[in-house]
Structures are given as structure tokens and as C-alpha cells.
N, C-alpha and C positions, 0 to 999 in steps of 0.2 A: 612894079616895085620889086627890088631885089631884097630878099629877106636878110635880116641881120645875120652875120656869119656865125654867131654862136648857136643858132637854132639847129636842132637835130632834124634830119630828114625823116627819121622814123617817127618823130613826135607827131606831126600832123598827118602822117600816113594814117596813120592809124587813128586818129580820134574817131574815130572812125576816122583813129590815127592820124589823120589830124596832124599835120606837122609842117614845120617850116624847115626846109632842107638846107644843110650847109656842107655836108660831107657825104661821100658815097658809101653805100651799104654793101657789105660783102656777104657771103653765104653764112648760114646759121652755124654758130660755133658749138652749140650744145645740142647733141643728138637727143631726139625725143626718147622717152622711156619705151623700150621695145614691148610689143604685144607678146604675152606669154605663149609658149609653144602650144599649139592646139586651140588657142582662143581665136575666134573670128574678129577681125578688125571691124569696128562699128562704122556705119556709113555716116559721115559728118556733113553731107552735102547741104543740109538745112540748118547747120549750126549758126550761120550768120543771118538767118531770116529775121531775127529780132531787129536787125540794123536797117531794114528797108523803111523808106518813108522820108519825111521832112522833119528836121530836128533843129532845136536851138542848142548851141554849145557854149559853155562857160569854160574857158581854158586858163589854167594857172601854169606858168612856165618859170623854172629856175633860170635866172639870167646867166650864171656862170657855173655850169656843172663841174664837178670834180675839182673845185678850187677852194672849198671851205666856205663859199659864199652862202648866205641865207636870204638873198634878195630875189624876190619873185615879181613877176608882172602878169597882167591878165589880158585876155582878148574875149570878145563876144562875137558870135558868128552863127551862120546857118549852114547846115549840112543836108544835102539831098542825095539819097541813095536809091538806085533802081536796079532791078534784076536783069541779068543777061543770061542767055543759054539755058533757059528754063530753070534758073536758080543756081546753076553751077558757077556763076560769076556774078559780080556786082560792080557797078561804077558809082563812085562817090564824088560829088562835087562840093567843094568847101569854099566858103567866103567868110572872112573874119576881119575884125578891126580892133586895133589896140594902139598903144603909144607909138609903135613902130610904123603904123599906117595900115593900108589895106592889103590883104593877102588873099590869093586865089590858088587853090590846089585841087588835084584830082587823085583818087586812089582807085586802083584796079584790084579787086579781090578775085582770086582764081582758086577753084577747088580741084585737087588732084585725086581722082577716084582710086588710083592704084595705091598711093601713099596714105589716103584718107586724111590729108592735111590741106590747109589753106595757105596761100601766099598772099602777101600784101605788097603792092607795087605802087609807089607814089611819084608824082611829078608836080612841080609848081609852075605857075605861069611865067615866072621870072626866067627860067631856062628851058622849059619844055622837054627835059630829059627824064625818062622813066628810070626809077631806081632799081637796084638789084633787090630781089624780094626778101622780106622777113617771113619765116616759115613757122607754122604752129598748128595747134588743134585745140578743140574744146573738150574738157572733161568735167563732169558734174557741174555744168553751168558756168564754167570759168574757162576763158580762152587765154592761152599763153603762147607767145611768139618770141623767138630768139634770133639774134643776129650778131654779127661782128663788124665793127666799124673802125675807121681811123679818126681819132679826135685829138687835135692839138699834137699831132705827130706820134701819138701812141695808139696801139691797138687796144680797144676796149670791147666788153660784152654789152649788149643791149637787150633788155627784156621788156616786152610790152604785154600788158595784162588787161583783158576785158572782164569786168566783174559787175556785181550788183545789177544783173540783167532783169529788168521788169518790163511789162508791156509798154510803159511810157517813159522809161529812163534807163540809162546804163552809165557805166564809168569806164574810162580808159586811163591807164597809168603807164608811164614809161620810166624805166630806171637804167642807170649806167653802173657798170662794175669795172674797176681798174685792176682788180686782183683775181681775175679768172672766175668770178662768180661767187667768191667767198662772202663779199658784202656788196650791197646795192644802195645807190642813192637815187631817190625819186627826183625827177627833174621836169616832169610834164604830167598834168592831170587834166583830163577832159570830162566834165560833168555834162551829160547829154540828156535833154528832155524833149519829148515829142512836141512838135509845133501844133497848135490848135487847127482842126480841120477848117477849111475855107469853103 
């Protein structure tokens, strides 16, 4: 299945991102807040450990971002995440179904021990091309990742947030900004709950 062209690649990257890709992602446009001089950077290698396992995801997606539209659609799916490199990487496999049909995607999460940041790299089965990474880190139980993309011929900012992290659930939210990050429009929400043990 070829995803609908208006779907964002970052969206299902990350649902555990979670996303249906339609345009390529470029490097992070917003630099992370620098660590104060003399402060040791924290080791974030285990920040995505909450993500491991098998999950059910309920996805809400805004059909036409940055157009003034308020029309949303939903998908239901399964996400399976396993560790690689002793926890310094993860592979996420995604399957979801909705009005547009069946979707399959994969996300590769990589931890950079020098930068103390994670990257999220997504591909869907429709084209098999790995995206340019979205970069970010976790602070106080909240993960924030930034990126810059071309959308409908314009350069926009993309923000992905992991929040409400509990042992059996978490939330992923993606927003776009067309004004350099002054305002944000949410266009993708993934509500993820752990699948029952079998």
C-alpha cells in the first residue's frame, strides 16, 4: 500500500512514532538546550526502555495539516519493539489499519552516547527508504524531538513529544509549525497501551 500523500513521515515514526511518510525529513532545526558549563550530561541510554514490548495503538490523524481543517481520521494497530545493541538501539515494527487501508512501517531508534541524544529513523513498506533522523532527548519523563521538513513546498518545523509515560501506556504527539516554532498545530496523536501477555 502506498500511504496517502498528506501523511507525515515523522508521524508514524514515532508512534513509537508511528507514521505514514510522505515527504523527506531533514536535520533538526531547533538546537537542544545546551548543558550548563560544568554540568555533566546525563546518560539517556535507557530513556526509551518504556517503549519495549508489544502494544496496541489508537492513532488520530489530522487529514490536512496547516490548512485550517479540523477533519481527523483514526487507525488501530499493533507495535512491537525489541532492543538491539544491549539497549543502545531499538527496532519498532508497526502494523495499522484505517480508512486508507493497511500500513506497515519500521522505526530504528539509535542512542548517541557522545551527544546523549536519540535519533528516530523511519521507513514504510511502500518504498523501503530510511528517513533522515529526528533528534531529541528526554527530560523529566518527557521526550521531545525536532526536525525540519518540506511540506507542500514550504519548509516547516516538526515537533514530536513522548509523554504520559506509565508502565502500561504512553502518548505520542506530533505538531507542525509554519512560523518558525512560534505556534504549533497538533496533527498526529498515538495513544499506546500494552498488549496483554500471551
